[in-house]
N, C-alpha and C positions, 0 to 999 in steps of 0.2 A: 860649793858652787859648781854647777854643771857646765861643762864646756863642750865644744863641737868634737873633740877628739873621741869621746865615747860614741857619738853619732856616726863617726867616720871609720871606726876601728874595724868593723866587719868587712867593709869594702876594701880597706887599706891592706888587709892580710893577703888579698888575692890580686890586687891591682897595682902594678908598678906605676910610678909617676913618669909619664912620657914627656921628655923635654929635650931640647937641643941645648947647645952651649954657646954663649956669647963669646965674642973675641977676647973678653977679659977672663974667660973661664967660668963665669957664673951660669948656672942652668937657666934656661928660659922656658918656663912651663906654658907652652903654646896651647895645649889642650885645655888646661884650666882657664886661661884667659879667654880662649874662644868660647867656652861654655858660659862664662860670666857675661861676655858681650852679647851672646845669643839670648841669654835670659833677659837682660835689660831691653834688648831690641824687641822681643816678643811682647814684653810688658808695655813698651812704648806704643806698639801697634794697638793694643787694647785700649790704652789711654787716649791715643789719637782718634780712635773710633768713637769713644764714649762722649767726648765733648760735643762734636757736631750732631751726633745721633740724638742726644737728649734735647739739644736746642731745636732741631727740626721737629721733634715730637711736640714740644711745648709751643712752638710757633704755630703749628697746625691746630692746636687747641685754643688758639687766641690768647695765649698768655702774654702779658705786657713785657716789653723789652727789659724794663727794670727788674721784673721778677725773674726773667730768664738769666739776666746778669748776676743776680743774687744767688740763684741756684748754682750757676757755674762756679761762683766764688767759694762754694762750700768745699770743693776738692782741695784747692791750695790752702784753705783754712785748716783742713785735715792734716796737711803737711806740717803746718805750724804747731798744731796740737800734739802730734806724735813725735816730732823731732827731738824734744828733750828726753823722751822716754827710750829712744832706740839704744844708746850706749849701755844703759842698765839692763834692759831686756835681753840684749844680745849676750851680755855677760852671764845672766842668770839662767836662761833656757838654751843658750847656744845660738850662734848666728845662723847656722844652716837650718836648724829647727824653726827659728823665727821666720826665715825667708820662705820656707815651704808652707808654714802656717798662714803667713800673710797672703801667699798666692791663692790658697784655698778660701780664705775668708773674703778676699777680693771677688773671687768667682761667685761665692754665695751672695755677696752684697749686690753684685750686678744682677743676679738671678732675681733677688727681691725687688730691685728697681724695675725689672722687666715685668714682674707679675703685678706690681701695684699701680704703676702708671698714674701717679698723682703727684702734683708739683709740691704740695706741702709734705707728703711722705718722703719725697725725694731729697728734701733738704737734709735731714739727718743721715739718710743713706749715702748721699754724695759726700758728706763729711766723713763718714766711715770709710768710703772708698779711698779718700785721701789718706786717712789714718793707716789703712792696710797697705796702700801702694808705697808710701814713703819709706818704711823700713827696708823694703826690697831694694830700692834705689840706693839707700845709704849703705847697706851691707854689701851690695854688689860692687859699688864704687870703691869701698874700703878694701875689699878683696883684690880688686884689679890694681889699685895703687900699690898695695902691698906686694903683689906678685911681679909687677912690671920692673925689669932691671933699669937702672938709671940711664944706661946707654941708649935704651930704646924708648924712654918714657915719652918724649915729645911725639914721635910718630904713632905709638900705640894709643895714647890718650887722644890724639887727634883723630885717629881711625875710629876709636870708640865713639867719640862725639858725632862723627859723620854718620856712622851706621845707626846710632840711636835716633838721630834727627830724621834719617830716612824712614826709620820705623814709625815715628810720629806721622810722617807724611803718608805712609801706607795705610794708616788707620782710616782717614777719611776716604781714600780711594777704594777701600774695601766695601764701603757703603754703595758704591756703584754696582757691585756684584750682588750684594745681599739686599739692597734697598734699605728703606727706613721704616718699614711696616712690620708689625708682628715680632715673632721671636727670632727669625733668622740672623739679623745683625747682632742681637744680644748673645746668640749662641757662639758667634765668632769671637766676641770679647771674652765670654766665659771659658771657651776652649783655650784661648791664648793665656789667660791667667793660670789655668791648671797646667798648661804645658810648661810654664815657667817653673813650677814646683818640680815637675819631672826632670827638667834640665838640671836643676840644683842637685837633685838626688843622683843624677848620672855622673856629676863631676865632684861630688862631695869629698871623695877620698883625696882629691888633688888640691883641695882648698886649704888655705892656712887657717889656723885657729885664731879667733879674735883675742885681743889683749885681755888678760885675766887678772890685772893688778887689783889690789883691794880697793884703792881709791881711784876710781875712774874720774876723768875730767868731765865736768858737766858742759852742756852746750853753752850756757850763760858764761862760764869761765873762759871758754874759747874766744869769746868776743874780745877779750883784752889781749889775747895772743896774736890775733891776725885781723884787726879791724878793716884794713884796706882790702884784703882778699874778700871779706864778707860784703863790703860795699861794692866791689866789682861784681860779685854774684847778684846782688840786689839790682845793680844797673842793667846787667844782662837780662834779668827777668822782666824788669820794667820795659826795656826795649821790645822784647818779644810780645808781651801782653798788649802794650799800647799800639804797636803796628798791626797786630792781628785784630784788635777790637775797635780801633778808632780810625784806621787809615781810610776806611770807606767814607767816613765823615769828611776827612781832609780832602780826599780826591773829588768828592761831590762839589766842594767849594770851587774847584777849578773847572766844573762842568764835565768831568771825566765820567764815562759810562761804566757800568758795573763790570763788564767784561775786562776792560783795561785794568781796573783796580784789582780784580781777582788775579789777573795775569801778573801784575806787579808784586802781589803778595806771594804768588807762586815762585817768582824770580827771587824774592827775598829768602824764602824757605830753601830754595835750591842752592843759593850761595851759602846758607847756613850749613847745609849737608855736605857740600863739596869742599869748601875751603878749610875745614878743620884739619885735614891731613897736611895741607900746605903750611898752616900755622904751626902744626907740630914739628915739621921739619925746620921751620924758622927758629923754633926754640932750641933745637939741637945745634944750630949754627950761631945764633946771636944771643941765646939765653932767654929765660922765661920773663924776666923783668923788662928787658928791652922790647920783647914782642908784645907784652901786655900794654906797655906804653904806646907802641905802634897801633894797636887795636883801638885804644881809647881815643887817640888823636884822629884816626880815620873816622871813628864814629862822630866826633865833633865836626870834622870837615863835612861829612855827609849831612848833618843837621843844617849846616850853613848853606849847603848847595841844593838842598831839597826843593825849595820853592823856585829859585831861578832855573833849575833844570827840569822841572816837572813836565813841561810841555815839549821837551826836546828829546832826541834819541839818547842823550846822556843819562836819562833817568834809569835806563835798563842796566847798564854796567854799574851805575851808582847803587841801585838796589841790590844787585847781586853781591857786590863787595860789602855793602852795609849788613846784609844778612850774615855773611861769614864773620866779619869782625865783631859784630855785636854779640853773637853767641860765643865767639872766640874769647870774650871776657870770662865766660864760665870755664871754658876749656883750659885757658891759661891759669886761672885760679886753681883749678883742679891739679894741674901739673905742679904749680908752686906748693900746694898742699902736700903732695908727695915728696917734694924736695926738702921741705922744712920740718915735717912732722912724722913721727912714727908712734907705734904703740897706742895707748889709750887716747892720745891727742889726735891721732888720725881718724878714728871713728867719731870722736866728738866734733872734729872739724867737718867731716862729711854730713853729720847731722845738723850742724850749724848752717852749712850750705843750704840744705833743704829748708831750714827754718827761714832764712832770708830770701830764698827763692819764692817761698810762699808769700812773704811780705811784699816782695817786689810785684808779684802777680796780683795781689789784692789792692795795694796802694797806688801802683803806677797808673792804671787806667782811670780811676776816679780823679786823681790829682790832675792828670793831663786833660781829662774831660772838663774839669772846672776851669782850667786855664783857657781852653778853647771857647768855653761859654763866655768868659770875661773879655778876651782879646781877639777872638775869632780863630780861624783855622790855623794861623801861625802859632797858636799856643802849643801845637804838637811838636814841631821841630824846636821851639824855644824851650819847652820842658825837658825834652831829651837832651838838648844842647847844654842846658844848665847842669844836668846830671853828669854829662861827659866832661864838661869844663871842671866841675868840682873834683871828679876822680883824677883828671889830668894834673891838676894843681897838687893834690895830695900825693900822687905817685912821684911827681918831680921833687917835692919837698922830701919825701922819704929817700929818694935817690941821692939827694945832696947830703942828707944826714948819715947815710950808710957809710 
């Protein structure tokens, strides 16, 4: 079986591992962690650019909204398809090799999308984009969790989530510079994907080898090990996708104009990016389980307060906090994953996270859309509130049984 140590050996002979030391005497590999965070952030910029770019192109061509939505769903579906394969692939060909290969394949796939510009050809290509993007996220997060000392886990994972969220936000902003016509915006995404591979190559000597046990834990097996963590990730994905895709419909029911709705969504994303560091510090003070429960209770409260506060100034701080705590469900789950699992369970857990994130992205919006169609615009906070309530009850039951 091939592992990453062969891939790393040449660089390792001449490159020392630069790190400082924690108060407990454990080395802190800041250079490696910075490289991993940079890799995922650049990848997030490319992903954040791709979604709106392709939607703008399809809309200009008169594509129906249903078909645009179906096209967009192909990428998270690719996450679902590839997630069970990541642990085995990283073990057989090496995690670093797989990460570099996926960055190149993602760049080539985006180039194919740019050259074809056909909605039906884009369906399988966008699925492939998700297939190639997902292993890089899974591998990078596994590396980061493995490298992060327990003493700093809360703040580092919070910082990681904040920076990656900012990367997603920068993707759409880059369209303001490159526009949405022709090759220029695609070239930004292609260059970003390739740059990810270069970053991995630059820090490969400092990266830990992935677990190489003979019997790796499968993604499906991990569902029995941490069902509540996976449900929390599903809830976080559903919140993000529902708010981004259906909040315009909800706001229109109140007679709100597009500019105000767009500003509220920006406020939500800003809270997402900024508050993860604060939540990470809360973990170090109060523990990950208490902080996770705080996040889901705040999500539940936001669902209850959404309608009565919508036409008041309170909606702005509410949306800012809501963005932070809803994505905080993912950040806290990632922190708990690092606290509870090591070795093959860790990479299987990260792959399972990607799997249920894809499920949340695919199922959340259609289910909420059906609820809104049946009972009106209040179906949005009701659907998200039921998810939050279910997770709250399950977390409290787990806490009592612990």
